[in-house]
C-alpha positions in Angstrom: -22.5 -9.3 5.1 -18.9 -7.6 4.3 -17.1 -10.0 7.1 -18.7 -13.0 5.4 -17.5 -11.9 2.0 -14.1 -10.8 3.7 -14.3 -14.4 5.1 -14.9 -16.1 1.6 -11.8 -13.5 0.1 -9.5 -14.6 2.3 -9.8 -18.3 2.8 -9.9 -18.3 -1.1 -6.8 -16.5 -1.6 -3.6 -18.2 -2.4 -0.1 -16.5 -1.5 0.7 -14.5 -4.8 3.5 -15.6 -6.8 7.3 -13.5 -5.9 6.8 -11.9 -9.6 3.6 -10.6 -8.7 4.5 -8.7 -5.8 6.5 -6.5 -8.1 5.3 -3.7 -10.6 4.7 -5.4 -13.9 7.8 -4.6 -15.7 9.7 -6.8 -13.1 10.8 -9.5 -15.3 12.4 -12.4 -13.1 15.9 -13.6 -14.3 16.5 -17.6 -14.3 18.6 -18.6 -11.3 21.8 -19.7 -13.5 21.9 -15.9 -14.9 21.6 -14.3 -11.3 24.9 -12.9 -9.8 26.3 -15.3 -6.6 26.2 -12.6 -3.7 26.8 -15.5 -0.9 24.6 -13.4 1.2 21.2 -15.0 2.6 18.2 -13.2 2.9 17.5 -12.1 6.7 16.3 -14.7 8.6 13.3 -12.6 9.3 11.8 -12.7 6.1 9.2 -15.1 5.8 7.9 -13.8 2.7 9.0 -14.1 -1.2 12.2 -13.0 -2.2 11.7 -10.7 -5.9 13.8 -12.3 -8.8 16.3 -9.9 -10.6 14.8 -7.9 -13.2 16.2 -6.5 -17.0 14.3 -3.3 -17.1 17.0 -0.6 -16.0 15.1 1.9 -18.4 11.9 1.1 -16.4 10.0 3.8 -15.5 10.1 5.6 -12.0 8.3 4.4 -9.3 5.3 6.7 -7.7 4.4 7.0 -4.1 1.2 7.2 -2.6 -0.4 7.1 1.0 -3.0 4.6 1.7 -5.0 4.5 4.9 -6.9 1.5 6.1 -9.7 3.5 8.5 -10.9 2.3 11.6 -13.8 0.6 10.3 -11.9 -1.8 8.6 -8.9 -2.5 11.4 -11.9 -3.1 13.9 -12.5 -6.7 11.5 -9.1 -8.7 11.0 -10.7 -10.4 7.9 -11.2 -7.0 6.3 -7.9 -6.0 7.0 -5.8 -8.7 5.8 -8.1 -9.0 2.9 -7.0 -5.4 1.9 -3.5 -5.9 2.9 -3.7 -9.1 0.4 -5.4 -6.9 -2.4 -2.5 -4.8 -2.3 -0.2 -7.4 -2.4 -1.9 -8.8 -5.8 -2.0 -5.7 -7.5 1.9 -5.6 -7.4 2.2 -2.9 -5.1 5.5 -2.6 -3.5 4.9 -1.5 0.8 7.7 1.0 1.3 6.1 1.7 4.8 3.3 0.5 7.2 2.4 1.2 10.6 -0.6 0.9 12.4 -1.8 4.3 14.5 -3.8 5.7 16.0 -5.1 9.9 15.4 -6.4 12.4 17.6 -9.4 14.7 17.1 -6.7 17.5 16.6 -4.7 15.6 14.7 -7.5 14.5 12.0 -8.8 17.8 11.8 -5.6 18.8 10.9 -5.8 16.3 7.9 -8.8 17.1 7.1 -8.8 20.7 7.0 -9.7 21.3 3.3 -13.1 20.1 4.2 -13.8 22.3 7.2 -17.2 23.9 7.1 -18.6 21.1 5.4 -21.3 19.5 6.6 -19.4 15.8 7.3 -16.4 17.2 8.7 -17.2 16.8 12.3 -18.5 13.1 11.5 -15.5 12.5 9.5 -13.4 13.7 12.4 -15.1 11.7 15.1 -15.0 9.0 12.9 -10.9 8.8 12.2 -10.5 9.7 15.6 -12.4 6.4 16.8 -10.2 3.7 16.7 -6.3 2.5 15.4 -5.9 2.5 11.8 -3.2 1.6 9.7 -1.3 3.6 7.0 0.9 2.6 4.0 3.6 4.0 1.8 2.8 2.1 -1.6 5.1 2.7 -4.7 4.1 1.4 -8.3 4.2 2.9 -11.6 0.8 4.1 -11.6 0.5 4.1 -7.7 -2.1 6.8 -7.0 -4.9 6.3 -10.2 -4.5 2.1 -9.6 -4.5 2.5 -5.7 -7.9 5.1 -6.1 -9.1 2.3 -8.5 -9.1 -0.3 -6.1 -10.5 1.8 -3.7 -13.5 2.6 -6.0 -15.7 5.5 -5.5 -16.5 7.2 -2.3 -19.9 7.4 -2.2 -20.3 3.5 -1.0 -23.7 3.3 -2.6 -22.2 4.0 -6.3 -19.5 2.0 -5.2 -21.8 -0.9 -4.3 -23.7 -0.6 -7.6 -21.0 0.5 -9.9 -17.6 -1.0 -8.9 -19.5 -3.7 -6.7 -15.9 -5.7 -6.6 -14.1 -2.5 -5.6 -12.7 -2.6 -1.8 -15.3 0.2 -0.8 -18.3 -1.7 -2.9 -16.9 -4.8 -0.8 -16.5 -3.5 2.6 -17.7 0.1 2.8 -20.5 1.1 5.4 -21.4 4.5 4.7 -19.8 7.3 2.9 -17.6 8.2 5.9 -17.0 4.4 7.4 -15.6 3.6 3.9 -12.6 1.5 4.2 -9.7 3.3 3.0 -8.4 6.7 2.0 -6.0 7.6 -0.7 -4.2 10.4 -2.5 -5.3 12.3 -5.4 -2.1 13.5 -6.8 1.5 13.6 -6.3 1.3 17.2 -4.8 -1.4 15.4 -2.0 0.7 12.5 -2.0 4.2 14.0 -0.8 2.0 16.0 1.8 0.1 13.3 3.0 3.3 10.7 3.4 4.5 13.5 5.3 1.9 14.1 7.4 2.0 10.4 8.5 5.3 9.5 7.8 7.6 12.6 9.2 10.6 10.6 9.5 10.3 9.4 5.7 12.5 11.7 3.8 11.2 11.2 -0.1 14.0 12.8 -1.8 16.6 10.6 0.1 14.1 7.4 -0.9 14.3 8.7 -4.3 18.0 9.1 -4.4 18.7 5.5 -2.6 16.0 3.2 -2.5 13.9 3.3 -6.0 16.2 2.5 -8.4 16.8 -0.9 -6.5 13.2 -1.5 -6.1 12.2 -0.5 -9.4 14.8 -3.0 -10.9 14.2 -5.8 -8.3 16.5 -5.5 -5.8 13.2 -6.6 -3.4 11.9 -8.9 -1.1 9.2 -9.4 0.8 9.1 -9.4 4.8 5.8 -10.6 5.9 6.6 -9.9 9.7 7.2 -6.2 9.1 4.6 -6.1 6.2 6.6 -4.0 3.6 8.9 -5.0 1.0 13.1 -4.4 1.7 15.3 -3.3 -0.6 18.1 -6.0 -1.0 21.4 -4.4 -1.8 23.7 -7.2 -2.6 24.2 -6.3 -6.6 25.1 -2.7 -5.8 27.9 -2.6 -8.2 25.6 -3.9 -10.7 23.9 0.0 -10.4 27.2 1.5 -10.4 
C-alpha cells in the first residue's frame, strides 16, 4: 500500500547534504574563503546552513506553486516523504503554510474546469480537508516539479512513471496527492491566489539575488529557506 511504501521511503531517507538543498549551480566555498560575519544563525534554525556560492551570473530562479492535497496531508508519512522529495531535488522553499479551502475558494481556483464532468467532484475533494501550499524556487521549478509529480492520471503514473509522487502515492485521478503550476503565468496567478500577501516583484528584487548566490539557510521549524543577508555588501 502507499502507506507501506511511504514508511519505507521515510525510514530509508537520510537528511540531505546541505549543498543538495540548493539549486545545482550553487557550489559551496571552503570555510576559509568565506567572509567573517560575526553573526550566528538564528537559534530556531535546526536545518542546514547553506554555504556561499561563486556563480553570480547564474540563471534567475523560477517560482512555482505546489499543493499537497488533502489525501497527502491526511497521512503524515506521505506528507513528510513528499517534503523530503522537495528538499532532495534542490528546491528552495520560499513560503509554506497549511490551509483549508472552502467550496467557494475551490470553485474559484478550478474555475477553468467548470462544466467538465469531474469539476464538482474535484471541488468537493479539495474542500474536504487541510492542504499544504508551497512556493518553490529553482532554475527550472515548473518543469521539474511537474516531472516529479508524474502524470495527472494515476493509472498512467503507476504504469509509466511508478517512482513519481503520483505513481507512488496517488489514489485516483482526483486524489492524486499534488498539484503544480503548468506555466509561468499560471504560477504567478496561483501563487497570488494562495499567498495574497506575497509580492513576487519585490521578492525578485530583494531576495532572489541572495538565494541565487547561496546566501540561504533552511529553517526546519518553519519548513522554509530563509535569506541570510550577512554578505549584502558583496552584492552591492
